[in-house]
C-alpha positions as CSV (number, residue, x, y, z in Angstrom):
1,M,17.2,68.8,253.6
2,L,19.3,71.4,251.7
3,Y,18.0,73.3,248.7
4,Y,20.0,75.3,246.2
5,E,17.7,75.4,243.1
6,N,14.1,76.5,242.5
7,L,14.0,78.2,245.9
8,D,11.0,80.3,244.9
9,E,9.0,77.2,243.9
10,I,9.8,75.6,247.2
11,I,8.6,78.5,249.2
12,F,5.5,79.1,247.2
13,T,4.4,75.5,247.3
14,K,5.3,74.7,251.0
15,E,1.8,75.5,252.3
16,Q,0.4,72.6,250.2
17,L,2.6,70.2,252.2
18,V,2.3,71.7,255.7
19,S,-0.8,72.3,257.8
20,C,-0.5,76.0,258.3
21,D,-2.5,79.3,258.5
22,E,0.4,81.8,258.5
23,L,3.7,82.4,256.8
24,I,6.3,84.7,258.4
25,I,9.3,85.8,256.3
26,L,12.3,87.5,257.8
27,S,14.8,88.6,255.1
28,G,17.8,90.9,255.1
29,Y,16.6,92.5,251.9
30,V,13.2,92.1,250.1
31,G,11.8,92.7,246.7
32,P,8.3,93.7,245.5
33,N,7.8,90.8,243.0
34,P,7.8,87.8,245.4
35,I,5.8,89.9,247.9
36,H,3.1,90.4,245.3
37,K,3.0,86.6,244.7
38,L,2.1,86.0,248.3
39,N,-1.4,87.1,247.4
40,D,-1.8,83.8,245.5
41,L,-1.4,81.8,248.7
42,G,-4.3,80.7,250.8
43,I,-2.8,82.0,254.1
44,K,-1.9,85.2,255.7
45,S,1.7,86.4,255.3
46,T,4.0,88.8,257.2
47,V,7.2,90.0,255.6
48,I,10.0,91.7,257.6
49,Y,12.6,93.8,255.9
50,G,15.6,93.1,258.2
51,M,18.3,95.6,257.2
52,Y,16.1,98.7,257.5
53,G,17.7,99.4,260.9
54,S,21.1,100.0,259.4
55,D,20.5,100.7,255.7
56,G,17.2,102.4,255.7
57,I,15.2,102.2,252.5
58,R,15.1,104.2,249.2
59,K,11.9,106.0,248.3
60,S,11.2,103.9,245.1
61,L,11.5,100.6,246.8
62,H,9.6,101.8,249.8
63,E,6.7,103.0,247.6
64,A,6.6,99.7,245.8
65,L,6.4,97.8,249.1
66,L,3.9,100.2,250.6
67,K,1.6,99.7,247.6
68,E,1.7,95.9,248.2
69,H,0.9,96.4,251.9
70,Q,-1.9,98.8,251.3
71,T,-3.6,96.9,248.5
72,S,-3.5,93.4,250.0
73,D,-5.6,92.0,252.8
74,K,-3.3,89.0,253.0
75,V,0.2,90.6,253.3
76,D,1.6,92.8,256.1
77,I,5.1,94.4,255.6
78,L,7.2,95.4,258.6
79,Y,10.6,97.1,258.7
80,S,13.0,95.9,261.5
81,T,14.6,98.7,263.5
82,I,17.2,96.2,264.6
83,P,19.6,95.4,261.8
84,V,19.0,91.8,260.9
85,H,20.6,90.0,258.0
86,S,18.9,86.6,258.7
87,K,16.8,84.8,256.2
88,C,14.0,82.8,257.8
89,Y,10.8,81.4,256.3
90,V,8.4,80.1,259.0
91,W,5.0,78.4,258.5
92,K,2.7,78.5,261.6
93,K,-0.6,77.2,262.6
94,N,-2.5,78.8,265.6
95,G,0.8,80.5,266.4
96,T,2.9,77.4,266.6
97,V,5.8,76.7,264.2
98,Q,5.0,73.8,261.9
99,S,7.9,74.1,259.4
100,A,10.8,76.5,258.7
101,L,13.5,77.1,256.2
102,I,16.7,79.0,257.1
103,G,19.7,80.0,255.0
104,S,21.2,82.7,252.8
105,A,18.4,83.4,250.3
106,N,16.8,86.9,250.5
107,F,13.1,87.2,249.7
108,S,13.7,88.7,246.3
109,D,13.9,87.5,242.7
110,N,17.6,87.7,242.8
111,G,17.8,85.7,246.0
112,L,15.3,83.0,245.0
113,K,15.9,82.6,241.3
114,T,19.7,82.4,241.0
115,P,20.6,78.6,241.1
116,Y,23.5,77.5,243.3
117,R,24.3,80.9,244.7
118,E,22.0,80.8,247.8
119,V,20.8,77.9,249.9
120,L,17.9,77.2,252.3
121,A,17.6,74.2,254.6
122,D,14.8,72.7,256.7
123,A,15.1,73.7,260.3
124,T,14.8,70.8,262.8
125,K,12.0,70.6,265.3
126,D,14.3,71.2,268.2
127,T,15.0,74.7,266.8
128,F,11.3,75.7,266.4
129,Q,11.0,77.2,269.9
130,P,14.2,79.3,269.8
131,L,13.3,80.3,266.2
132,N,9.9,81.5,267.3
133,K,11.5,83.4,270.2
134,Y,13.9,85.1,267.8
135,L,11.1,86.1,265.5
136,D,9.1,87.6,268.4
137,M,12.2,89.6,269.4
138,V,12.7,91.0,265.8
139,M,9.0,91.7,265.3
140,G,8.9,93.5,268.7
141,G,11.4,96.0,267.3
142,A,9.7,96.3,263.9
143,I,7.5,99.1,262.5
144,L,4.8,99.0,259.9
145,C,6.1,100.1,256.5
146,E,3.4,102.8,256.6
147,V,5.2,104.8,259.3
148,A,8.7,104.5,257.9
149,K,10.7,107.4,256.6
150,P,12.4,106.5,253.3
151,K,15.6,108.0,251.9
152,D,15.5,110.1,248.7
153,N,16.3,108.2,245.5
154,L,19.8,108.6,244.1
155,H,20.0,110.9,241.1
156,N,22.4,112.6,238.7
157,V,22.7,116.0,237.1
158,L,24.3,116.9,233.8
159,S,26.6,119.9,233.2
160,E,26.1,122.2,230.2
161,N,28.7,120.3,228.2
162,L,26.9,117.0,228.9
163,E,29.7,115.6,231.0
164,E,28.4,113.5,233.8
165,E,28.7,115.0,237.3
166,H,27.5,112.5,239.8
167,I,25.8,113.6,243.0
168,D,26.2,109.9,244.0
169,A,28.7,107.6,242.4
170,K,26.2,104.7,242.7
171,V,24.0,106.1,239.9
172,C,24.8,105.2,236.3
173,V,23.6,107.4,233.5
174,T,22.9,104.8,230.8
175,R,22.7,106.0,227.2
176,L,20.1,104.5,225.0
177,Y,21.9,105.5,221.8
178,L,25.2,105.1,220.0
179,E,27.2,107.9,218.4
180,R,29.0,108.0,215.1
181,S,32.4,109.5,214.6
182,S,30.7,112.5,213.1
183,G,28.9,113.0,216.4
184,E,25.5,111.9,215.0
185,K,23.4,110.0,217.6
186,Y,21.4,107.0,216.5
187,I,19.6,103.9,217.8
188,P,20.7,100.7,216.1
189,A,18.1,99.3,213.8
190,S,18.3,95.7,215.1
191,S,19.8,95.8,218.6
192,G,19.3,97.6,221.9
193,L,15.8,99.1,222.0
194,N,15.2,97.6,218.5
195,W,16.5,94.1,219.3
196,G,13.3,92.5,218.1
197,Q,13.5,94.3,214.7
198,S,16.3,91.9,213.7
199,T,15.3,89.5,210.9
200,T,16.9,86.6,212.7
201,A,16.5,84.9,216.1
202,H,13.5,87.0,217.3
203,V,9.8,86.3,217.1
204,N,8.6,89.5,218.8
205,R,9.4,92.9,217.3
206,N,9.2,94.5,220.7
207,D,12.1,92.5,222.2
208,A,14.6,95.0,223.7
209,Y,17.6,95.3,225.9
210,I,19.6,98.0,227.6
211,A,23.4,97.6,227.0
212,I,25.9,97.4,229.8
213,R,29.1,98.8,228.3
214,S,32.7,98.4,229.4
215,N,33.0,102.0,230.7
216,M,29.9,101.5,232.8
217,I,31.7,98.6,234.6
218,D,34.8,100.7,235.1
219,K,32.8,103.6,236.7
220,Y,30.3,101.5,238.7
221,P,32.1,98.2,239.6
222,T,29.5,97.4,242.4
223,L,26.4,98.2,240.4
224,F,26.7,95.4,237.8
225,P,27.8,92.1,239.5
226,R,30.3,89.7,238.1
227,K,28.8,86.6,236.6
228,Q,29.1,83.5,238.7
229,E,29.9,80.0,237.7
230,K,26.9,77.6,237.5
231,P,27.7,73.9,237.0
232,L,25.8,72.1,234.2
233,I,24.8,68.7,235.7
234,V,23.7,65.9,233.4
235,D,22.6,62.6,235.0
236,G,24.2,63.6,238.3
237,I,27.6,64.4,236.7
238,V,29.0,67.9,236.5
239,R,29.8,68.3,232.8
240,R,31.1,71.9,232.6
241,D,30.5,75.3,234.1
242,H,28.8,78.2,232.4
243,R,27.8,81.7,233.5
244,H,24.4,82.1,235.0
245,N,22.1,85.1,234.3
246,D,21.0,87.0,237.4
247,S,17.3,87.8,237.9
248,I,16.7,91.3,239.2
249,E,13.8,93.5,240.1
250,I,13.4,96.8,238.3
251,I,11.3,99.6,239.8
252,W,10.7,102.4,237.3
253,D,10.2,106.0,238.2
254,D,6.4,105.8,237.4
255,G,6.0,102.9,239.9
256,T,6.0,100.1,237.3
257,V,7.8,96.9,238.6
258,M,9.1,94.3,236.3
259,T,11.5,91.3,236.5
260,G,14.7,91.8,234.6
261,L,17.6,89.6,233.6
262,M,21.3,90.5,233.4
263,E,22.3,88.3,230.5
264,G,25.0,87.7,228.0
265,T,28.7,87.8,228.8
266,F,31.7,90.0,228.1
267,W,35.1,89.8,229.6
268,K,37.3,92.4,231.3
269,I,40.8,92.1,232.9
270,I,40.4,93.2,236.6
271,D,43.7,93.3,238.6
272,G,45.2,90.8,236.1
273,E,42.2,88.4,236.3
274,R,39.9,87.7,233.4
275,V,36.4,88.4,234.8
276,A,33.0,87.9,233.2
277,F,30.3,90.6,233.4
278,P,26.7,90.7,232.0
279,K,26.5,92.7,228.8
280,Q,22.8,93.6,228.8
281,I,19.6,94.0,230.8
282,T,16.3,92.7,229.4
283,S,13.0,91.6,230.8
284,T,12.0,88.1,231.7
285,P,10.3,85.8,231.1
286,N,9.2,87.9,228.1
287,K,11.9,90.0,226.5
288,A,9.3,92.1,224.8
289,T,8.0,93.4,228.1
290,L,10.8,96.0,228.2
291,G,10.3,97.1,224.6
292,E,6.6,97.4,225.0
293,Y,6.9,99.4,228.1
294,L,9.5,101.8,226.6
295,R,7.5,102.3,223.4
296,K,4.4,103.2,225.4
297,R,6.3,105.8,227.4
298,I,8.1,107.2,224.4
299,G,5.0,107.3,222.3
300,V,6.0,104.8,219.6
301,K,3.4,102.2,218.5
302,S,3.9,98.5,219.4
303,G,6.2,96.7,217.1
304,V,7.5,99.9,215.4
305,Q,11.2,100.7,215.2
306,I,12.4,103.3,217.7
307,K,14.5,106.1,216.2
308,Y,16.7,108.7,218.0
309,E,14.2,111.4,217.0
310,D,11.6,109.6,219.1
311,L,13.8,110.1,222.2
312,L,14.2,113.7,221.4
313,I,10.5,114.2,221.1
314,Y,10.0,112.4,224.4
315,G,12.6,114.6,226.0
316,R,15.2,112.1,227.3
317,D,17.8,109.7,225.8
318,T,19.3,108.2,229.0
319,I,18.1,106.1,232.0
320,D,19.5,106.6,235.5
321,I,20.2,103.2,237.1
322,S,20.8,102.9,240.8
323,L,20.8,100.0,243.2
324,Q,18.1,100.1,245.9
325,G,18.9,96.8,247.6
326,E,20.5,93.5,246.7
327,G,19.3,92.6,243.2
328,I,16.7,95.5,243.2
329,Y,17.3,98.4,240.8
330,Y,15.7,101.8,240.3
331,F,15.4,103.0,236.7
332,D,14.6,106.7,236.2
333,F,13.4,107.6,232.8
334,S,11.4,110.6,233.8
335,V,11.6,113.9,231.9
336,K,13.0,116.5,234.1
C-alpha cells in the first residue's frame, strides 16, 4: 500500500498493528521532534542519520539529538559514516523483520507532516531479508552520536554601519522590527511579534510570527522553500489546488526545540515565472508558543505588547536563521 498523507500517524501507530519489539529508522536527514515522540512507544527504537558521512552535522542539531539520546532509555541515535539518503522504517521482533515502510519521507516534521510531497510504501515480504542485510551494512559503518564531531553553527557579523557582511551566505539576519522613513525603528502594534494584539481574528494575545520579506527571498533563495501545490480532494474528486504550509523544526540557540510553520503566501517573479513563497514563520499547533517564548527571553510579561525599546534593553533586534538539515532550522537570538 502507498501512503502520502498523515505519514507521522502511520509510523507512530504501526506498532499497534504489528507484533514487534524494535523499530529501526534509517533516514537521510532527521529532526529532534519525531525522535522525542519515539519515547511514547512501547518498544526500543534506533534512529540512523544517513547523510552524516557526506554532510556532517551542525552543532545545534547535534546537541538536540545528543540530548534525546542521553536522556532516553528507549532511543539510540547513530550517525552513518557511509553517505545514505534512503528512508526505511523497519519493525522487528527477536531480530526478524515483521513489517517495513520505504520511500522518500525523512524522519522529521517536514518529511512526515507535509501532505502529498513525500511517500512511503509497504515493503513486500520477499524484500525483508535483503532489507535486513542492507540495514546491517549501514549500521556496521555507523557511530554513536556521542562520539561524533559536529560542525560549528553558521553565523553572521555586522559591520559598524550595520550593513550585513555574511561569513556564510546561508545565514539570514532577520529583523524583528520595521523602520519609518524618518529612520525610527518600531514593532507593529498588531502584527509580527504582536500579532495576537490585534482586535480581530486572534484569541491569544501571545500569537506571533516572524516575517519573511521579499529581500530575504532574493538573498537566500534556498533558505525559504517555494510553496508547493496541494490538491483539495472532496468526495474523491480533485476540486482545486492550494498552497500547503510546510512544517519545520526550530532549534533555538538556548537549546529550545519547537515545531514551526511556514505559512501564508506572497508571490515573486522568478525567471519570468510567478512563484509562491511563504510570508511568515509561526509556531504550531499553537501560534502563541512563539510569542510566549520570545516574551520570556526578552523579559516582557505574557500577553503584553512588545515594543522596540524592549529589544534594545534585551540587547538584540534580529534573529539569525540558518538551515541545519532538510526542514530543520537554527534560530540564534543570543546576545553577543
